[in-house]
C-alpha positions in Angstrom: -2.4 89.3 84.2 0.5 87.3 85.8 3.0 85.2 83.9 3.1 81.7 85.1 6.5 80.6 86.8 8.5 78.1 85.0 11.0 77.7 87.9 11.7 74.3 89.2 10.2 72.7 86.0 13.7 71.3 85.0 14.8 69.5 88.0 18.2 68.1 88.9 16.6 64.7 88.3 15.6 65.7 84.7 19.1 66.9 84.0 20.5 63.7 85.3 18.1 61.8 83.2 19.0 63.7 80.1 22.6 63.2 80.7 22.3 59.5 81.3 20.3 59.2 78.0 22.9 60.8 75.9 25.7 59.1 77.5 23.9 55.7 76.8 23.5 56.7 73.2 27.2 57.4 72.9 28.4 54.0 74.2 30.7 52.1 71.9 28.0 49.6 71.3 25.0 51.7 71.0 24.2 54.4 68.3 27.7 55.2 67.4 29.7 54.2 64.4 33.4 53.3 63.9 35.1 56.4 62.5 38.7 57.3 61.8 40.3 60.8 62.6 43.3 61.6 60.4 45.7 64.1 62.1 47.9 64.7 59.0 51.6 64.0 58.5 52.9 64.0 62.3 56.4 62.3 61.8 58.5 60.8 59.0 60.0 57.2 59.0 63.2 56.0 57.1 62.6 54.6 53.7 63.0 50.8 53.7 64.1 50.7 49.9 67.1 53.0 50.0 70.2 54.1 52.2 69.5 57.4 53.9 72.3 60.1 53.7 72.2 61.8 57.1 74.7 64.6 55.9 72.5 65.5 52.9 69.2 64.7 54.6 68.0 62.6 51.6 68.3 59.5 50.0 71.7 58.3 48.7 70.1 56.8 46.0 71.5 53.3 46.7 69.2 50.3 46.8 69.1 48.3 50.1 69.3 44.6 49.3 65.8 43.1 50.0 64.0 46.4 49.6 60.5 46.4 48.2 61.1 48.2 44.8 64.4 47.6 43.0 66.1 50.4 41.2 69.5 51.2 39.7 72.2 52.8 42.1 72.3 56.5 41.3 68.7 56.5 40.1 66.0 58.0 42.2 64.3 55.7 44.7 60.7 55.1 43.6 59.6 54.3 47.1 60.5 57.8 48.6 61.1 59.8 45.4 64.7 60.4 46.6 63.7 62.0 49.8 65.1 59.1 52.0 62.1 59.3 54.5 58.4 58.7 54.0 55.6 60.8 55.7 53.7 59.0 58.2 49.7 60.0 58.6 48.7 59.5 62.2 45.0 58.2 62.6 42.9 57.1 65.4 39.8 55.1 65.4 36.9 56.2 67.5 33.3 55.7 68.0 31.2 58.8 67.3 27.4 59.4 66.8 27.1 60.6 63.2 24.1 62.3 61.9 24.0 62.2 58.1 20.8 64.2 57.2 21.4 67.8 57.5 17.8 68.4 58.2 18.0 66.8 61.4 20.4 69.2 62.9 20.3 72.4 60.8 16.5 72.9 61.3 16.0 73.4 57.5 12.6 72.3 56.1 12.8 73.4 52.5 15.8 72.4 50.3 16.7 76.2 49.5 20.4 76.6 49.5 20.8 73.5 51.5 24.4 72.3 52.2 25.2 69.0 50.4 27.7 66.6 52.1 27.4 67.9 55.6 27.3 65.7 58.6 27.3 66.4 62.3 29.0 64.2 65.0 28.2 64.2 68.6 30.8 63.1 71.2 31.6 63.4 74.9 33.5 66.4 75.6 36.8 64.6 76.6 37.1 64.0 72.7 37.1 67.6 71.9 41.0 68.0 71.7 41.0 65.2 69.3 38.3 66.7 67.2 40.2 70.0 67.1 43.5 68.2 66.2 41.9 66.2 63.5 42.4 67.3 59.7 39.8 64.9 58.3 37.2 62.4 59.4 36.1 59.1 57.8 32.8 58.0 59.2 31.5 54.4 59.2 35.0 52.7 58.6 33.5 49.4 58.5 31.9 50.2 55.0 35.0 51.9 53.7 35.3 49.2 51.0 32.1 50.4 49.6 32.4 54.1 50.0 35.5 56.1 51.0 34.1 59.4 52.1 36.3 61.8 53.9 35.1 65.1 55.7 36.9 68.2 57.0 35.7 70.1 60.1 33.7 73.3 59.3 32.8 74.3 62.8 34.4 74.2 66.1 33.2 71.5 68.5 30.3 73.3 70.4 29.3 72.3 73.9 25.9 70.8 74.5 24.1 69.4 77.5 21.3 70.0 79.9 23.1 72.6 82.2 26.5 70.7 82.3 27.9 70.8 78.7 29.0 67.3 79.1 28.9 66.6 75.2 30.1 68.4 72.1 28.7 68.4 68.4 30.7 69.4 65.5 29.9 69.8 61.8 31.9 68.3 58.9 31.9 68.9 55.1 32.6 66.2 52.4 35.9 66.7 50.7 36.2 63.1 49.0 
């Protein structure tokens, strides 16, 4: 008994159609939601409340006239805790396709040992370096006034596509 040949079933036109369909879903105005990537502390900026001492590399604990939080000279600056500089957390807003229901991407039909608070994002592969650098992700930033969920990456971005790996998906676990 011979096995039927499946060659030429998935044609170049079918691959192109699949790629176009996923690309159209990932357009900014399609099925994506605004998300914020948090890259952690990437630089420090001078405190606007006290005079910085470059020799001691900390606050001189002298109030700058017009600063936001007055304090006595010699006291610890309440704005920077006497460090003289404040950390700046770098962020970037980006549109990603977010899948909130783990059953849609893990293939689990029964809720036995099912992960809670796991999401999956789908993006173009050009976004991969940003996903790798990000320490945290806040999905759906338009509703952040109602819920302030934060997620950390639990898997490396995995390539996906129909023969050309044009897209990536990545799983994130809720931490806040």
